[in-house]
N, CA, C and O of each residue as an XYZ file, in Angstrom:
488
protein
N     107.455    143.410    103.901
C     106.622    142.517    103.423
C     105.211    143.250    103.247
O     104.896    144.403    103.543
N     104.405    142.141    102.625
C     103.303    142.283    101.583
C     102.136    141.490    102.460
O     102.316    140.304    102.735
N     101.365    141.934    102.736
C     100.560    140.495    103.335
C      99.110    140.489    102.362
O      98.603    141.504    101.885
N      98.496    138.833    102.174
C      97.608    138.831    100.774
C      96.529    138.099    101.206
O      96.880    137.214    101.986
N      95.534    138.129    101.025
C      94.369    137.361    100.970
C      93.967    137.026     99.725
O      93.873    137.899     98.861
N      93.711    135.879     99.499
C      93.164    135.417     98.169
C      92.229    134.749     98.426
O      92.404    133.991     99.380
N      91.007    134.708     97.820
C      90.029    133.842     97.436
C      90.602    132.562     96.882
O      91.698    132.600     96.324
N      89.932    131.423     97.000
C      90.251    129.849     96.835
C      88.993    129.722     95.894
O      87.894    129.714     96.448
N      89.052    129.626     94.571
C      88.025    129.685     93.616
C      87.356    128.493     93.575
O      86.125    128.475     93.559
N      88.148    127.291     93.551
C      87.784    125.972     93.300
C      87.657    124.874     94.544
O      87.752    123.656     94.394
N      87.397    125.635     95.941
C      87.650    124.790     96.948
C      86.271    125.531     98.049
O      86.437    126.360     98.944
N      84.870    124.856     97.571
C      84.212    125.674     98.471
C      83.719    125.466    100.138
O      82.626    125.684    100.661
N      85.144    124.900    100.783
C      85.230    124.187    102.254
C      86.092    125.407    102.345
O      85.668    126.117    103.257
N      86.882    125.800    101.900
C      88.301    126.694    102.234
C      87.934    128.028    100.962
O      87.852    127.640     99.797
N      87.806    128.973    101.143
C      87.338    130.064    100.656
C      88.009    131.205    100.315
O      87.626    132.180     99.670
N      89.329    130.897    100.963
C      90.151    131.993    100.941
C      91.482    131.515    101.310
O      91.420    130.286    101.314
N      92.688    131.919    101.631
C      93.959    131.881    101.935
C      94.932    133.246    101.865
O      95.103    134.071    100.967
N      95.546    133.105    103.340
C      96.627    134.422    103.747
C      98.299    133.877    103.228
O      98.727    132.739    103.425
N      98.929    134.797    102.662
C     100.147    134.352    102.827
C     100.896    136.043    102.507
O     100.272    137.054    102.185
N     102.275    135.916    102.706
C     103.326    137.038    103.147
C     104.116    136.829    101.818
O     104.419    135.737    101.337
N     104.386    138.015    101.325
C     105.422    138.086    100.131
C     106.264    139.246    100.455
O     105.910    140.178    101.178
N     107.672    139.100     99.733
C     108.291    140.118     99.788
C     108.481    141.324     98.956
O     109.175    142.333     99.081
N     107.335    140.741     97.736
C     107.702    141.749     96.696
C     106.475    141.217     95.709
O     106.394    139.992     95.616
N     105.616    141.923     95.044
C     104.906    141.763     93.839
C     105.023    142.980     92.927
O     105.450    144.104     93.191
N     104.545    142.484     91.796
C     104.476    143.295     90.586
C     103.343    143.378     90.051
O     102.660    142.356     90.116
N     102.818    144.448     89.431
C     101.691    144.731     88.634
C     102.027    145.704     87.593
O     103.039    146.405     87.620
N     101.215    145.717     86.757
C     101.183    146.944     85.633
C      99.683    147.075     85.722
O      98.838    146.215     85.969
N      99.523    148.730     85.386
C      98.017    149.320     85.127
C      97.104    148.201     84.330
O      96.199    147.619     84.928
N      97.359    147.970     83.115
C      96.721    147.387     82.393
C      96.414    145.828     82.610
O      95.514    145.272     81.980
N      97.055    145.295     83.350
C      97.328    143.582     83.926
C      96.425    143.270     84.687
O      96.166    143.837     85.749
N      95.552    141.831     83.960
C      94.667    141.654     85.154
C      95.019    140.949     86.092
O      94.197    140.543     86.913
N      96.520    140.612     86.173
C      96.943    139.485     87.192
C      98.019    140.726     87.942
O      98.279    141.829     87.459
N      98.516    140.168     89.222
C      99.658    140.518     90.283
C     100.185    139.477     90.121
O      99.608    138.430     89.824
N     101.702    139.675     90.348
C     102.646    138.661     90.114
C     103.244    138.710     91.655
O     103.515    139.803     92.152
N     103.428    137.555     92.346
C     103.477    137.461     93.961
C     105.141    137.055     93.548
O     105.199    136.078     92.801
N     106.305    137.579     93.873
C     107.529    136.820     94.112
C     108.243    136.883     95.218
O     108.524    137.931     95.800
N     108.609    135.629     95.602
C     109.040    135.089     96.861
C     110.133    133.962     96.574
O     110.307    133.377     95.505
N     110.959    133.760     97.990
C     111.932    132.825     97.388
C     111.641    130.958     97.997
O     111.345    130.841     99.186
N     111.708    130.115     97.443
C     111.537    128.985     97.908
C     112.789    128.345     97.513
O     113.463    128.605     96.516
N     113.079    127.224     98.683
C     114.357    126.514     98.633
C     115.614    127.364     98.054
O     116.351    126.814     97.236
N     115.827    128.478     98.400
C     116.613    129.481     97.680
C     116.283    129.993     96.472
O     116.926    131.012     96.220
N     115.261    129.551     95.347
C     115.181    129.768     94.222
C     113.873    131.119     94.368
O     113.036    131.129     95.271
N     113.944    131.919     93.530
C     113.261    133.150     93.410
C     111.905    132.441     92.278
O     112.023    132.452     91.052
N     110.697    131.875     92.998
C     109.368    131.891     92.314
C     108.342    132.799     92.418
O     108.173    133.435     93.458
N     107.342    132.983     91.042
C     106.600    134.042     90.638
C     105.509    133.373     90.848
O     105.793    132.216     90.538
N     104.360    133.418     91.213
C     102.897    133.136     91.474
C     101.781    134.173     90.385
O     101.785    135.356     90.726
N     101.041    133.904     89.392
C     100.226    134.670     89.162
C      98.828    134.593     89.760
O      98.152    133.574     89.907
N      98.534    135.757     90.057
C      96.931    135.625     90.792
C      96.199    136.640     89.746
O      96.869    137.487     89.156
N      94.752    136.512     89.537
C      94.052    137.689     88.992
C      93.917    138.479     90.020
O      93.931    138.056     91.176
N      93.787    139.592     89.737
C      93.438    140.899     90.659
C      91.966    140.614     91.673
O      91.724    140.838     92.859
N      91.127    139.983     90.483
C      89.554    139.782     91.030
C      90.094    139.039     91.824
O      90.048    139.707     92.856
N      90.850    137.596     92.203
C      90.894    136.980     93.313
C      91.512    137.300     94.294
O      91.555    136.434     95.168
N      92.204    138.569     94.568
C      92.845    139.314     95.728
C      91.940    139.914     96.108
O      91.389    140.812     95.471
N      91.535    139.406     97.545
C      90.948    140.031     98.666
C      91.355    141.088     99.127
O      90.613    142.070     99.156
N      92.946    141.139     99.707
C      93.321    142.354    100.505
C      94.994    142.112    100.066
O      95.547    141.027     99.885
N      95.461    143.181     99.985
C      96.862    143.400     99.719
C      97.083    144.834    100.478
O      96.647    145.982    100.401
N      98.237    143.913    101.437
C      98.441    145.162    102.454
C      99.763    145.193    102.753
O     100.345    144.159    102.425
N     100.478    146.073    103.294
C     101.830    146.282    104.330
C     101.289    146.446    105.776
O     102.125    146.723    106.636
N     100.092    146.318    106.119
C      99.803    146.373    107.641
C      99.276    145.174    108.176
O      98.098    144.821    108.234
N     100.279    144.603    108.552
C     100.016    143.395    109.215
C      99.173    142.843    110.492
O      98.885    141.684    110.793
N      98.867    144.119    111.161
C      97.749    143.906    112.012
C      96.410    144.107    111.467
O      95.530    143.452    112.025
N      96.109    144.752    110.648
C      95.010    144.708    109.498
C      94.919    143.138    108.962
O      94.027    142.478    109.495
N      95.517    142.645    108.238
C      95.732    141.618    107.610
C      95.277    140.570    108.908
O      94.203    139.971    108.864
N      96.141    140.440    109.956
C      95.578    139.287    110.758
C      94.431    139.461    111.162
O      93.730    138.455    111.273
N      93.857    140.789    111.515
C      92.312    140.812    112.212
C      91.284    140.424    111.319
O      90.179    140.050    111.714
N      91.729    140.526    109.707
C      90.749    140.269    108.762
C      90.566    138.666    108.362
O      89.605    138.051    107.900
N      92.094    138.202    108.794
C      91.947    136.555    108.398
C      91.513    135.807    109.765
O      91.356    134.586    109.754
N      91.321    136.568    110.946
C      91.200    136.288    111.624
C      89.227    135.991    112.030
O      88.446    135.227    112.597
N      89.328    137.346    111.167
C      87.371    137.387    110.891
C      86.959    136.537    110.015
O      85.786    136.184    110.143
N      87.610    136.056    109.083
C      87.587    135.134    108.096
C      87.651    133.881    108.634
O      86.739    133.235    108.118
N      88.344    133.117    109.511
C      88.415    132.188    109.818
C      87.221    131.665    110.966
O      86.857    130.539    111.306
N      86.855    132.876    111.332
C      85.649    132.852    112.587
C      84.558    132.496    111.679
O      83.829    131.555    111.994
N      84.326    133.234    110.423
C      82.948    132.930    109.730
C      83.279    131.447    109.174
O      82.329    130.674    109.298
N      84.208    131.011    108.704
C      84.667    129.715    108.253
C      84.269    128.572    109.071
O      83.549    127.637    108.719
N      84.990    128.816    110.546
C      84.750    127.846    111.931
C      83.256    127.734    111.413
O      82.872    126.719    110.830
N      82.423    128.828    111.653
C      81.142    128.335    111.771
C      80.503    128.101    110.814
O      79.380    127.737    111.164
N      80.624    128.116    109.714
C      79.838    127.606    108.759
C      80.862    126.287    108.466
O      80.348    125.708    107.509
N      81.792    125.735    108.775
C      82.184    124.418    108.642
C      81.304    123.316    109.856
O      80.963    122.133    109.825
N      81.175    124.486    110.921
C      80.611    123.336    112.070
C      78.737    123.077    111.488
O      78.027    122.115    111.782
N      78.425    124.062    110.780
C      77.103    123.767    110.546
C      76.987    122.756    108.998
O      75.981    122.163    108.608
N      78.350    122.803    108.322
C      78.366    121.633    107.335
C      78.720    120.565    108.130
O      78.204    119.618    107.537
N      79.302    120.107    109.142
C      79.694    119.176    109.961
C      78.711    118.323    110.323
O      78.750    117.092    110.319
N      77.272    119.494    110.834
C      75.861    119.025    111.411
C      74.999    118.458    110.587
O      74.328    117.504    110.980
N      74.871    118.980    109.238
C      74.190    118.863    107.804
C      74.793    117.568    107.680
O      74.079    116.570    107.778
N      76.032    117.468    107.475
C      76.696    116.339    106.567
C      76.031    115.016    107.906
O      75.224    114.154    107.559
N      76.459    115.093    109.093
C      76.076    113.718    109.879
C      74.721    113.632    110.132
O      74.258    112.527    110.418
N      73.700    115.009    110.054
C      72.273    114.390    109.629
C      71.417    113.455    108.366
O      70.488    112.648    108.392
N      72.410    114.135    107.131
C      72.756    113.478    106.010
C      72.522    112.092    106.156
O      71.523    111.401    105.958
N      73.867    111.795    106.614
C      74.341    110.405    106.542
C      73.145    109.621    107.267
O      72.634    108.632    106.741
N      72.733    110.122    108.501
C      71.670    109.415    109.743
C      70.702    109.370    108.639
O      70.340    108.198    108.527
N      70.188    110.033    107.874
C      68.818    109.993    107.053
C      69.052    109.313    105.761
O      68.132    108.930    105.037
N      70.218    109.183    105.512
C      70.452    107.743    104.508
C      70.829    106.339    105.005
O      70.926    105.360    104.264
N      71.009    106.337    106.177
C      70.674    105.181    107.057
C      69.261    105.039    107.415
O      68.867    103.874    107.475
N      68.510    105.851    107.638
C      67.010    105.479    107.847
C      65.956    104.990    106.362
O      65.105    104.106    106.254
N      66.461    105.972    105.407
C      66.562    105.693    104.121
C      66.515    104.177    103.852
O      65.547    103.437    103.683
N      67.982    103.899    103.861
C      68.105    102.454    103.386
C      67.203    101.353    104.480
O      66.585    100.397    104.011
N      67.224    101.557    105.517
C      66.207    100.991    106.666
C      65.114    100.554    105.873
O      64.881     99.569    105.171
N      64.527    101.570    106.193
C      62.855    101.914    105.295
C      62.607    101.133    103.954
O      61.944    100.096    103.934
N      63.035    101.553    103.110
C      63.427    100.911    101.959
C      63.525     99.338    102.079
O      62.768     98.558    101.500
N      64.604     98.972    102.944
C      64.961     97.597    102.876
C      63.841     96.825    103.529
O      63.604     95.676    103.154
N      63.246     97.313    104.343
C      61.887     96.964    105.422
C      60.893     96.858    104.770
O      60.029     96.076    105.167
N      60.663     97.717    103.382
C      59.275     97.715    102.518
C      60.067     96.367    101.568
O      59.548     95.263    101.730
N      60.752     96.410    101.026
C      61.165     95.279    100.055
C      61.058     93.856    100.975
O      60.487     92.917    100.420
N      61.475     93.682    102.084
C      61.477     92.479    102.906
C      59.793     91.927    103.181
O      59.415     90.760    103.291
N      58.877     93.327    103.251
C      57.682     93.076    104.029
C      56.970     92.586    102.176
O      55.972     91.868    102.111
N      57.577     93.036    101.038
C      57.012     92.510     99.888
C      57.351     91.447     99.693
O      56.433     90.735     99.286
N      58.501     90.858     99.816
C      59.249     89.356     99.534
C      58.566     88.366    100.640
O      58.987     87.210    100.590
N      57.776     88.588    101.431
C      56.806     87.652    102.045
C      56.005     87.651    101.487
O      55.312     86.652    101.680
N      55.512     88.540    100.544
C      53.870     88.366    100.001
C      54.160     88.129     98.839
O      53.105     88.288     98.225
N      55.157     87.765     97.942
C      55.633     87.565     96.869
C      55.193     86.667     96.053
O      54.930     86.808     94.859
N      55.084     85.403     96.931
C      54.646     84.081     96.070
C      52.911     83.976     96.775
O      52.397     82.886     97.028
N      52.389     84.955     96.946
C      50.637     84.452     96.911
C      50.119     84.523     95.597
O      50.975     84.562     94.713
N      48.777     84.554     95.198
C      48.555     84.584     94.321
C      48.160     85.582     93.965
O      47.931     85.683     92.760
N      47.941     86.604     94.743
C      47.604     88.117     94.277
C      49.023     89.145     93.799
O      49.071     90.368     93.673
N      49.803     88.393     93.657
C      51.060     89.058     92.739
C      51.558     88.279     91.747
O      51.886     87.095     91.810
N      51.602     89.240     90.560
C      51.766     88.622     89.372
C      53.446     88.584     88.743
O      53.985     89.145     87.789
N      53.966     87.563     89.873
C      55.367     87.490     89.645
C      56.129     86.171     89.296
O      56.409     85.254     90.069
N      56.377     86.266     88.087
C      56.874     85.443     87.268
C      58.049     84.505     88.317
O      58.270     83.297     88.233
N      58.391     85.042     88.844
C      59.822     84.608     89.795
C      59.189     83.453     90.574
O      59.819     82.415     90.370
N      58.100     83.286     91.440
C      57.707     82.435     91.925
C      57.394     80.767     91.020
O      57.357     79.638     91.508
N      57.220     81.180     89.663
C      56.810     80.070     88.830
C      58.405     79.516     88.430
O      58.439     78.526     87.699
N      59.358     79.943     88.752
C      60.729     79.164     88.090
C      61.554     78.220     89.414
O      62.573     77.573     89.168
């Protein structure tokens, strides 16, 4: 068996994935590695760019160790994202409350003669 860690290019919150394949095919001049596996009894091939492959090994223990290391970093970073998201949500709530309070204050003085607003004459 071969153990693979691949970068996830299109997903910023999940930067890698790991999988096991029984066979791979590659030629020296190719930019891709073809991973071959069985799915529902059929042989399936998946082309992956060499530059997206972080690790291709037969060493299961090293694969697991590396995956765990990556998962720890990912979990730490995900926690930071979650905290930042919660803070952003609170900031948006405060923003909305402050702007609405300012608008409410203005609406109270809108009908005075100091404010050139056509709306009060309609």
